[in-house]
C-alpha positions in Angstrom: 9.7 154.5 74.2 10.7 157.6 75.8 13.7 157.2 78.2 15.7 159.5 80.6 19.3 158.7 81.6 20.5 160.6 84.6 24.2 160.8 84.4 26.4 161.0 81.3 29.5 159.1 82.6 30.7 156.0 81.0 27.7 153.9 81.9 25.2 156.6 81.2 26.4 157.7 77.8 26.7 154.1 76.6 23.3 153.2 77.9 21.6 156.3 76.4 23.3 155.9 73.0 22.5 152.2 72.8 18.9 152.7 73.7 18.6 155.4 71.0 20.1 153.0 68.5 17.0 150.7 68.8 14.6 153.6 68.0 13.9 154.9 71.5 13.7 158.7 72.2 16.5 159.3 74.8 17.3 162.4 76.8 20.4 162.3 79.0 20.6 164.6 82.1 23.8 165.8 83.8 24.6 168.7 86.1 27.8 169.5 84.3 26.9 172.2 81.9 30.3 172.1 80.0 29.9 168.3 79.4 26.2 168.8 78.2 27.3 171.5 75.9 29.9 169.3 74.4 27.6 166.3 74.0 24.9 168.5 72.4 27.3 169.8 70.0 28.4 166.3 68.9 31.6 166.1 70.9 31.9 162.8 72.6 33.4 163.0 76.2 34.8 159.5 76.7 36.9 157.1 74.5 35.1 153.8 73.8 35.6 152.1 70.4 32.5 152.2 68.3 30.6 154.7 70.5 31.2 157.9 68.6 29.7 156.6 65.3 26.6 155.4 67.0 26.4 158.5 69.1 26.6 160.9 66.1 24.1 158.8 64.0 21.4 159.0 66.8 21.9 162.6 67.4 21.5 163.3 63.6 18.3 161.2 63.7 17.1 163.4 66.7 16.7 160.4 69.0 19.5 161.4 71.5 19.4 164.7 73.4 21.1 166.2 76.5 20.0 168.7 79.1 21.0 170.0 82.6 17.4 170.1 83.7 16.1 167.1 85.6 12.6 168.6 85.2 12.8 168.6 81.4 14.7 165.3 81.3 12.1 163.2 83.1 9.0 165.1 82.1 7.8 162.7 79.3 10.0 159.6 80.2 8.3 156.4 80.9 11.6 155.0 82.0 14.3 156.7 84.1 17.8 155.2 84.4 20.0 156.3 87.2 23.6 156.0 86.0 25.4 158.0 88.6 28.7 157.5 90.3 29.0 155.4 93.5 32.5 156.2 94.6 34.1 154.1 97.4 34.4 155.8 100.8 37.5 155.5 102.9 36.1 152.2 104.5 35.3 150.7 101.0 31.6 151.3 101.2 29.8 152.7 98.1 28.8 156.3 98.5 25.1 156.6 97.5 24.7 160.4 97.9 24.3 161.1 94.2 21.7 158.3 93.7 19.7 159.1 96.7 20.0 162.9 96.0 18.4 162.4 92.5 15.9 160.0 93.9 14.7 162.6 96.5 14.5 165.1 93.7 12.3 162.8 91.6 9.9 162.4 94.6 8.8 166.0 94.1 8.6 165.8 90.3 6.5 162.7 89.6 2.9 163.8 89.6 -0.2 161.9 90.6 -1.7 160.0 87.6 1.7 159.4 86.1 3.7 156.2 86.2 7.4 155.9 85.8 9.9 153.0 86.2 13.0 154.2 88.0 16.1 152.0 87.4 19.3 151.7 89.3 21.8 151.2 86.5 24.7 152.0 88.7 26.5 149.4 90.7 25.0 149.6 94.3 24.9 147.7 97.5 22.2 145.3 98.4 19.2 147.2 99.8 19.7 150.3 97.6 16.4 149.9 95.8 14.7 150.2 99.2 16.6 153.3 100.0 15.8 154.9 96.7 12.2 154.1 97.2 12.2 155.6 100.7 14.1 158.8 99.3 11.2 159.4 96.8 8.5 158.9 99.4 10.3 161.2 101.8 10.0 164.2 99.4 6.4 163.9 98.2 6.6 160.7 96.2 3.3 159.1 95.7 2.7 155.4 96.0 1.7 153.8 92.7 3.3 156.5 90.5 6.6 154.7 90.3 8.4 151.4 90.7 12.1 151.0 91.6 14.1 148.4 89.6 17.6 147.2 89.9 19.2 146.6 86.4 22.9 146.3 86.9 25.3 146.8 83.9 27.8 144.4 82.8 29.8 146.5 80.3 33.5 145.9 79.6 35.4 149.0 78.8 36.7 148.6 75.2 33.8 146.6 74.0 31.0 148.2 75.8 28.8 149.0 72.7 29.0 145.3 71.7 28.2 144.2 75.2 25.1 146.4 75.4 23.8 145.6 72.0 24.5 141.8 72.4 24.4 141.1 76.1 25.2 137.7 77.5 22.2 138.3 79.8 20.0 141.0 81.2 19.5 141.0 84.9 16.4 142.8 86.2 15.4 142.9 89.8 11.8 143.9 90.4 8.7 142.7 92.2 6.3 144.7 90.0 4.7 142.9 87.0 3.9 146.2 85.4 7.7 147.2 85.5 8.5 143.7 84.3 6.3 144.1 81.2 7.8 147.5 80.3 11.4 146.3 80.7 10.7 143.0 78.7 9.6 145.3 75.8 12.4 147.7 76.1 15.1 144.9 76.1 13.4 142.7 73.4 15.6 144.1 70.6 18.8 143.2 72.4 18.1 139.5 73.2 16.6 138.4 69.8 19.2 135.7 69.6 17.9 134.0 72.7 20.2 135.2 75.5 18.1 135.5 78.6 16.4 138.2 80.5 16.7 137.1 84.0 14.1 138.5 86.4 14.7 138.2 90.2 14.1 140.2 93.3 15.9 143.6 93.7 18.3 142.5 96.4 19.5 139.5 94.3 19.9 141.7 91.3 22.0 144.1 93.3 24.2 141.2 94.8 24.7 139.6 91.4 26.7 142.6 89.9 29.0 142.5 93.0 29.3 138.7 92.9 30.2 138.7 89.1 32.9 141.2 89.2 34.3 139.9 92.6 34.5 136.3 91.0 36.3 137.7 87.9 38.7 139.7 90.1 39.3 136.5 92.2 40.0 134.5 89.0 42.6 137.1 87.8 44.2 137.1 91.3 44.5 133.4 91.4 46.3 133.3 88.2 48.7 136.0 89.5 49.4 133.8 92.5 50.0 130.9 90.2 52.4 133.0 88.2 54.3 133.9 91.3 54.6 130.2 92.0 55.7 129.4 88.6 58.6 131.8 88.9 59.8 130.1 92.0 59.3 126.6 90.8 60.5 127.1 87.2 57.2 126.4 85.6 55.7 128.5 82.8 52.4 130.1 83.5 51.4 130.2 79.8 51.5 126.5 79.8 49.6 126.2 83.1 47.0 128.6 81.8 46.4 126.7 78.6 46.3 123.4 80.6 43.5 124.5 83.0 41.7 126.8 80.5 40.8 123.9 78.4 38.7 122.5 81.2 35.1 123.7 80.5 34.5 124.1 84.2 37.2 126.7 84.4 37.1 128.3 80.9 39.8 130.2 79.1 38.8 133.8 80.0 40.4 135.9 82.8 43.3 133.5 83.2 46.0 135.9 81.8 48.5 136.9 84.5 49.8 140.4 84.7 50.5 143.3 87.0 47.0 143.3 88.6 43.6 144.5 87.8 42.4 148.2 87.9 39.7 150.3 86.4 36.3 151.6 87.7 34.6 148.3 88.6 36.8 145.5 90.0 38.7 147.4 92.7 35.5 149.4 93.8 33.2 146.4 93.6 35.4 144.0 95.5 35.9 146.6 98.3 32.2 147.3 98.4 31.2 143.6 98.6 33.8 143.0 101.5 32.3 146.0 103.3 28.8 144.8 102.8 30.0 141.4 104.3 31.4 143.2 107.4 28.1 145.0 107.9 26.3 141.6 108.4 29.2 140.2 110.5 30.5 138.0 107.9 34.2 137.7 107.2 34.7 137.2 103.4 38.2 136.0 103.6 38.7 135.3 99.9 38.0 139.0 99.0 40.4 140.2 101.7 43.1 138.1 100.0 42.2 139.2 96.6 42.6 142.8 97.6 45.9 142.2 99.3 47.4 140.2 96.4 46.2 142.7 93.8 47.9 145.6 95.6 51.2 143.8 95.7 50.8 142.6 92.1 50.8 146.1 90.7 54.3 146.6 91.9 55.6 143.0 91.0 58.1 144.3 88.3 59.7 147.0 90.5 62.1 144.8 92.4 63.1 143.2 89.2 63.9 146.5 87.6 65.9 147.7 90.6 67.8 144.3 90.6 68.8 144.8 87.0 70.4 148.2 87.9 71.9 146.9 91.2 69.3 148.6 93.2 70.3 152.0 91.9 67.7 153.8 89.7 69.0 157.3 90.3 69.3 159.1 87.1 68.0 156.1 85.1 65.5 156.8 82.3 62.7 154.3 82.1 60.3 154.1 79.1 56.8 153.1 80.0 54.4 151.7 77.4 50.8 152.0 78.5 48.9 154.0 81.0 45.3 152.9 80.9 44.2 150.1 83.1 43.5 148.0 80.1 43.7 148.5 76.2 41.0 150.3 74.1 40.1 152.7 76.9 41.3 156.0 78.4 40.4 155.0 81.9 43.2 155.3 84.3 41.3 154.5 87.5 43.4 152.3 89.7 45.7 151.6 86.7 48.8 149.7 87.7 50.9 152.1 85.6 50.2 154.9 88.1 51.6 152.8 90.9 54.7 152.0 88.8 55.3 155.7 88.0 55.2 156.6 91.7 57.7 153.9 92.6 60.1 154.8 89.7 60.0 158.4 90.6 60.6 157.7 94.3 63.7 155.6 93.3 65.1 158.6 91.4 64.3 157.5 87.9 62.8 159.7 85.2 59.9 158.3 83.2 59.0 158.8 79.5 55.7 157.3 78.6 53.4 156.7 75.7 49.7 155.6 75.6 47.5 155.9 72.6 44.5 157.4 74.6 45.2 157.8 78.3 48.1 160.4 78.4 45.7 163.4 78.8 44.0 161.8 81.8 47.3 160.9 83.4 48.7 164.4 83.0 45.7 165.7 85.0 46.8 163.5 87.8 50.6 163.3 87.5 51.3 166.5 85.8 54.8 167.2 84.5 56.6 164.8 86.8 56.9 162.5 83.7 57.4 163.0 80.0 54.6 162.4 77.5 55.6 161.5 74.0 54.0 161.2 70.5 54.9 157.6 69.8 55.9 154.4 71.5 59.4 154.7 69.9 59.8 158.3 71.1 59.5 156.9 74.6 62.5 154.7 74.1 64.9 157.6 73.2 67.9 157.3 75.5 66.0 155.1 77.9 67.8 152.6 80.0 64.9 150.0 80.0 61.3 149.6 78.9 58.5 148.7 81.1 55.2 147.5 79.6 52.0 148.2 81.6 49.1 147.9 79.2 48.6 145.3 76.3 47.7 147.7 73.5 47.6 145.8 70.3 50.3 148.1 68.7 52.7 147.1 71.3 52.5 143.4 70.4 54.5 143.4 67.2 56.9 146.3 67.5 60.0 146.9 65.3 62.6 145.2 67.5 65.4 146.5 65.2 64.3 150.0 65.7 64.0 149.5 69.5 67.5 148.1 69.7 68.9 151.1 68.0 67.2 153.4 70.4 67.3 151.8 73.8 70.5 152.2 75.7 70.1 148.8 77.2 68.3 145.8 75.6 66.1 145.4 78.7 62.3 144.9 78.8 60.1 144.3 81.8 56.8 143.2 80.5 53.8 143.3 82.8 51.4 141.8 80.2 53.5 138.8 78.7 53.3 140.3 75.1 56.5 138.7 73.7 57.6 135.2 73.0 60.4 133.9 75.2 62.3 132.3 72.4 62.1 135.4 70.2 63.5 137.6 73.1 66.3 135.1 73.6 67.2 135.1 69.9 67.2 138.9 69.9 69.4 139.1 72.8 67.2 141.0 75.2 67.1 140.9 79.0 63.4 140.0 79.2 61.4 139.8 82.4 57.7 138.8 82.2 55.0 137.4 84.6 55.2 133.7 85.6 57.8 132.8 83.1 61.5 132.3 83.1 63.6 135.4 82.8 65.8 135.7 79.7 69.1 136.8 81.1 71.2 139.3 79.2 73.6 141.8 80.5 
């Protein structure tokens, strides 16, 4: 099948590459010429485990192409995916200008006698499919030459290729039997093991994506609230997590406490769903609480760091491990580390940081206000304490002997609960984590 993917960001590049992997002829369209040139020359523009190998293989096999021309991109395509950004506005609503702009352009390009399925792959508010349909018709689009479908993505950064190739489910919102048949054929290679392709109306599909991410954000936030309570009551959140996670009705996933969620999806999608609720005069009180708690949780460690230094961080050097909002990605959107950096700098501290993938992105935002080093141990040189913000695997079993010889104080503030309490006690560290007792050491 010939496929066009408009937008080569995270979702668009993964989508195009994975469809090419199953033998489709894919052409990806982007207005950013420098990005298109890089991709065309075999240089991948995002970090995602497993993506580069698949990307290069399909380029070599001549199944994956890139262009800046929308006309050339969609000319022969039977299916057109819109994988465009929907950034949040100041009021939390999703900005649809990119999607509707391309939709309007498509209206003038799809000719009579053709038929194309146009798919919203981006996360969009309920009613967007209708707006996309109207945008096409407003600029010469001809009834019967296209169908608009909602097909939300459920990709987790760090495992996106596996998520796409082996999806838990595929959600497709369409009222068109013709479009349904085409998409059933397109997704057949991905659901051979029996995972469902769930067809529904367009509005329900649009809401499904927001509902899924908002529920997961709520689950994370609930555990962070439980962690706060554990600290006050002397309980251990790890024990509580295991106790409730063994209940099949609750499940084990998304029960790990920490310093809040970030990334491109959860913060934006929770805000957008809350905004959509207010537009129909519904007060979604749970989501209001989720957003409030998450903002506070990002800075949960700061008072504890300050207390260790008698509320005086002036001139203190803090090592920071991890900048990405989660491991196995270079994505720093709404990353808790950025909030921690701002607070530490405001308190007069200096920050030395290491992240395996995200330092370049942070430097574009923070600049030279902090120091970027080549290894996790370099960050500890002459540091007064260590703060851990991202649970990269290489941080889980460090050389504590080496750490002790480098750090000025044996003090760790762990926002991801990487280390065992008993081990920290035996090693003589002052160790603060989330929802667990503090190991006191002066």
